[in-house]
N, C-alpha and C positions, 0 to 999 in steps of 0.2 A: 473471578475469571477475567483474564486479560487476553487480548488478541493482537498478535503482530500481523501486519497487513501490507499489501502493495496495491496501489491504485495506478491505473494507466489512463493518461489523458486520451480522450477519444479523437481529438483533432490534432494534437501535437505529439511530438516524439519525447514524451516525458513520463517517468514512472516515479511516484512518490511512495516512500516507505515510512511506516510509523507503527505505533502500538497504542492501544486504548483499552479502557474497561467497558466501553459502550460503542461497539462498531457501527451500529445503526445510526446513532446520533452523530458520530464523528464523520461518517460517510456523507450524511446530509449536510453537515457544516462545510465540508470540502466542496460539494456540488453547489451550495448556495453562495459560495464566494466569501464565507465568513472566516476563512483561514488565509492569512496574509501570504504565506509561502506558496499556496496553490491556486489562489484566485485567478491568476492569468492563464491557467492551464485547463480549467474546467470546460466541459463536464468530464467526469471520470467514470470508469468501471472498475470493479474490484477484480483483480486477477489472482490474488493469493491471500490466504488467511491461515493462521495456525494459532490454536488456543493454548494457553498456559494457565496453570493454577496460581501462579504468583507473578508479581510485577517484575521482579529481578530477572526471571527467565524470559519473560516477554521482551524486556529491554535488551537483554543479551542477544536475543534472536533479531531484534530490530537492528542492532549494531552490525550483526552479520549481514542482514539484508542490504545495509548501506555500504558494505565493504565491496571491494573489487572482486572478491571470491564469489559473490552471489550474482554478479552481473550476467554470466552465461546462463545460470539457473533461471533468472527472471526473463531473460531474452527468449529462452526456449518456451516458457509458459506463454509469453506474449505471442510468439509465432504460432503456437498451437491454437490459441484462441482466435487468431485471425483466420485460420483455416476453417473454423466451424461456421 
């Protein structure tokens, strides 16, 4: 099982998108600063996840999340979570 995900920095205006086979461990690594690309933006909260049965589909969805087409989608999710 693979998961495509989006993390939002709690203190900065930054959303990280990725995919993994172990979301719990990957999220922990991001928040501990063990991932070079996200260390300066931590801490994070998970704002979006979607599971896939294979790596290729998860990677394709990650590519979509990183595209400009998904920008509004993730912005809406982020806004809704701020209202809660």
